[in-house]
Each structure stands twice: as structure tokens, then as C-alpha cells.
N, C-alpha and C positions, 0 to 999 in steps of 0.2 A: 470268574467268569458271569457277566452279566447277559442275560438272554432276553430278547422280547420274543412275546407269542403273540401270533397274529391269525387268530381263528377266524374261521367264516365259511359260509358254503361257498363263496367265490365262483357264481354262477351268472356271469363269469366273472374273474379277475380284473379289475380296473386301473387306471391311473392313481385313482384316489388312494386306493389300496396301498400302492407301493408309495406315494407321497408321503402318507402319515406314518406307514414304516421307517422311511428314511429321516423324518422329521425327527421321530422318537429316538432313533437310532443315534442320531447326532446329539439331539438334546439331552438325552440321557447316559450317553457315551455306552452304549451297547456293544458288545464284541460279536453279536450276532441276532438276526431276528429270522425265526423260525416260524414259516407258513404251514397252519395246519387246516386242510381243507377238511369238513363235518363229513363223517360216514352217513349217519342216519339223523338228521338234524329234526329231534322231536319237536322244536320250535315252528318249525315251519313244514308241518303235517298237513297245512292246509291246501296246499299246492306242489305242482310237480315238480320235483328237481332233476334236472339233468343228472344221468348218471356219475359215480363217484370216480369211475375210470377216465370220463372227458374233462370232470372238472380237475383231476389232478394233473392232467396233461397240459391245460390251460394254465394252471399256476406254474407248473415246471417251463412254460414257455415265457411265461411274464417275468420270472425272476432269473432269468438265464444270464443276464448280464450284469447282477448284480453279486459279487463273490461274497458277501457277507450274508445273504438273504440264503435261505435252506428251506427244502420241503421235507415235511414230516408226515407219516402216513398212519400216524399212531390210530386216529379216529377211523379214519378209512378201514383199516383192518380188525377195527374192533367191532364183533357183531352187537346187534341191538341198537338201542337209543344213545347220542352223543352227551355226553354230561362233561362239563369244564372241568368239574374236580377229579373224575379220572384220568383226563388228559395231563393235568397238571402232576399227579400223583406219579404218573408213568414217567412223564418229562424228567420230573427230578430223579428217579431212579436210572434214565440215562445219563442226563449231563452230571449227576452228583449231586448230594444234599448240599455242598457249599456253594452251588452258584446261586447268584441272584435271579429270580424269575420276575418277568414284567409283563403284565397280562394288558395288551393293549386293545381297548375298546372303546366306541363310540358313545357320545352321551347319552343315546337312546339305551344303548347296552346296559351302561353304568347305573342309569335310574331302575332299570329292571332286576339289578343283580340279588334285590333280596327276594326275589321269586324264584332264583335258581337252586339246585342241588348243593345244600351245604355252601353257600354263601359265605360264612364266616372263615370256615376252613381255607376257602379260595384266597381270601384276604390275608390270611394268615401266612399262605405260603406263596403268595407271588404278590407283589405291589401292583396296583391296579392303574393304568395309565389312562386317564380320561380324553379322549379327543374330540374335538367339534365336529358336528354332524348337520349339515345345514336341514332347518326344519324341525329341529330338536332344541329345546332349552337345556343349559347348563343345568346338571344335576343338581337339584336342591340338597347340599350337605346336610342340613339338618334332620329332613328326613330321612337321608341315609343313616345319620350317625342313631338316631330315634330307632329304626330296624337293626342296625348292625353297630351297636356302640363300638366307640375305637377305628372305626373306618376310616374317619377324618386322617389319622396318621397315616394310613396305607394307600390314599389316593393321590397321583400325581395328575395336575391338569395343566395340560398342554393346549392353549389357544389358536394355535393356527397349524395348519391351514385350514380354511372352511371352503370345501369344495362341493357343488352341488351335481355331484355324479353319483350314481347308484346302478347296482347290478338289475335293480327293476327297471330301471329308466330305459337302461342298456337293452334289454330283452324288448321291452315294447317297440324302440326305435328300430330293432331289427326286424321285429314282426310286421311293421308299417313300412317297412322298404327304406328307411332313413339310414344315412351314414351314420357309424360309430367310429370312425376314424378319429385319432389322438384323444377317444375317451378310455380306449382300451390299447395296450402295446400292438403294435401291429401283427406282431406274430400271433397273437391271441384272435385278431380280428381274420386273419386268413384262416384261422383254425376253425371259427365261427363260420366263415363262409363255404369251407371245403368240407365241414361235417353239417351243415344245413341246419345248424341249432337255431331255437328260438322262432321259426317259422309257424304262422297260424295253422 
């Protein structure tokens, strides 16, 4: 089995998340893509993050219409800071060691990979799939190779799609009273309205 891992804060989940996951699924012939909302995202401790419960509910709504997308609460249920290496180890225990894992990351996250906890083990346990993110350059493979020898053989580059949609932009638009229709699934948009999220 080939399993894609789409982790993130998902505050909120948006169309670009879904499109990137679907493109990777098709290109890499993945059997499923697991969406894993972060519990306590240590890299985002500088700003307020919507409760895990609400982010989980929004992800569930966002992926509901795709039968090969699934939701995992691994990181939400784990106490303390969220680290990708712990998630990968736990996920392998659940899906079986014979499964092939593919960690779906934006170019910005791939560039930061050497600063993550146990990055070398991450790359050994899962293939790293680098997906474009507007406003960020394609990661410098030479620099990554210097920091993590052999990483070049563990990275798969997918050069499309490049969508200028971000959770930060969506939160800002909601705060300013602007429409986010078609930027997030409609069920997520309704959830944001009903729960009065991202208001100033």
C-alpha cells in the first residue's frame, strides 16, 4: 500500500490542500491520502491557533466527498508538541511496515526539513514529496544534500499546481469581511460562518 501523508495546522483547510493531495495521489498512484491535523504545532507557537476540535471538524468536512482521503487524529490525541517523526513512526505501526509512506510538503517546508526533529530518519521512513507553494523558491537540492546526505534520492518533485491560496490569507479575508467562497470547500465556509471563526 502507498500512503500519502498530508499534515498541517489546517486553520482552515482550503482548496489548495485538496488539490495538492489529489495531484500527488494521481501522480504517485497512492492508495490513500491521510490528512493529519496538528495537535500542538510547536512551529506556530507565536500566534493563536483555532482549537484542535474545530480544525478536525473542518478537515472532516473538507475531505468528506473523496473516498480515498481519510482523517487521522494521531497528532491531536498525542500530548505535548507535535513532531513529524513521531507521527510517521506511529502511522507505520498502524498501516504496517510494508506500506510505502509519502510525506507531502510544500517547497517552504522541504527547505526547512534539516531543522526538524530527526530529519534524516524522516527521509528514511518516508519519501518526501515536494509540492510548489506560491512565493517560495524550489528547494536548493545541493544545500539539502549537504545538510542531509542522500536526501536527493528520497525527494520527489511535483511542479504543479501552483496556487496562491493560504490559510493565512483566508483568515485575513474573513477578518476583513471579504468572501472566501471557492477558496475553501463550501461546507468549511459554512462552518466558519456558523462558528464565527477568524473574526477580529
